[in-house]
C-alpha positions in Angstrom: 23.7 119.4 -104.1 26.3 116.8 -105.0 26.1 113.6 -102.9 28.3 110.6 -103.0 27.3 107.6 -100.9 29.6 104.6 -100.5 28.6 101.1 -99.5 30.0 97.6 -99.4 32.8 97.8 -96.8 33.3 95.2 -94.2 35.6 92.7 -92.6 37.3 90.1 -94.7 40.2 87.7 -94.3 43.5 88.0 -96.1 43.1 86.9 -99.7 39.4 87.7 -99.7 37.4 90.0 -101.9 35.0 92.9 -101.4 33.1 95.1 -103.7 32.5 98.8 -103.0 29.8 101.0 -104.6 29.5 104.7 -104.7 26.2 106.2 -105.8 26.3 109.8 -107.0 23.6 112.4 -107.2 23.4 116.1 -108.0 25.9 115.9 -110.9 25.8 114.8 -114.5 27.6 111.6 -113.6 28.5 110.5 -117.1 30.8 113.4 -117.8 32.8 113.2 -114.6 35.9 111.3 -113.8 35.5 109.3 -110.5 38.2 108.3 -108.1 38.5 106.0 -105.1 40.8 107.1 -102.3 41.6 105.4 -99.0 42.9 106.5 -95.6 44.5 104.2 -93.1 44.8 105.1 -89.4 47.5 107.6 -88.9 48.2 108.0 -92.6 47.4 110.5 -95.3 44.5 109.9 -97.7 45.9 108.3 -100.9 44.5 107.8 -104.4 43.7 104.3 -105.2 42.1 104.3 -108.7 40.6 106.6 -111.3 38.0 106.1 -114.1 37.5 108.7 -116.7 34.2 109.7 -118.2 35.1 107.6 -121.2 35.9 104.6 -119.1 39.7 104.7 -119.1 41.2 103.5 -115.8 44.3 104.1 -113.9 45.6 102.4 -110.7 48.2 103.0 -108.1 50.9 100.4 -108.2 50.0 99.0 -104.8 46.6 97.8 -106.1 47.3 97.1 -109.8 46.2 93.7 -110.8 44.1 93.2 -107.6 41.5 96.0 -107.8 39.2 96.9 -110.6 37.4 100.2 -110.9 34.3 100.4 -113.1 31.2 102.6 -113.6 27.6 102.3 -114.6 26.4 105.6 -116.0 22.8 104.4 -116.1 22.9 103.9 -112.3 25.2 106.9 -111.6 27.4 104.5 -109.7 31.1 103.7 -109.6 32.5 100.5 -108.2 35.7 99.1 -106.8 36.2 95.4 -106.9 38.9 94.4 -104.5 40.5 91.0 -104.8 43.5 89.3 -103.0 43.1 91.7 -100.1 46.0 92.3 -97.8 46.0 93.6 -94.2 47.7 96.8 -95.5 44.5 97.4 -97.6 42.7 98.1 -94.3 41.4 101.7 -94.5 38.4 103.9 -94.9 37.6 104.0 -98.6 36.2 107.2 -100.2 34.9 108.0 -103.6 35.4 111.5 -105.0 34.8 113.6 -108.0 35.5 117.2 -109.0 32.8 119.3 -110.5 33.1 123.0 -111.4 36.4 123.3 -109.6 35.2 121.8 -106.3 36.1 118.4 -104.9 33.3 116.3 -103.5 33.7 113.3 -101.1 31.5 110.6 -99.8 31.3 109.7 -96.1 33.6 106.7 -96.6 33.2 103.0 -95.9 35.5 100.9 -93.7 37.4 98.0 -95.1 39.2 95.8 -92.6 41.4 92.9 -93.7 42.4 90.5 -91.0 45.6 88.5 -91.1 
C-alpha cells in the first residue's frame, strides 16, 4: 500500500532553518506530483508547495522565496527546505500525493518556530 513518512520537524528560533523529508513507498514515485501541506492549531490544512513529476515547482505566496521543494526520484523522497522561518510557520507539515484518484497523506511532522 502507499506509505508516506515525514521526518525532520522540530523546534527552531525565528529566522532559522529546517529541512523536512518525506519518503514514499508503494507508488511509482517518479511519475507522481508531490505536495507539502501544513495545518496550524485551529486552522484548516493549507497547501504549501508542489513539485511535478518533471520537477516543476509551485509555491504559495506566504512561503515563496523562503521555502524550496525538491525531489530525489532515486530515493523516492521529496524534501522541503525551510529558511527564514517565522512563528506563523508553526504547524504540522504533511506530504501528500494522489494516485489512481485517491489522496494519500503522511502522519505529519511538527514544526515549531519560537519568537
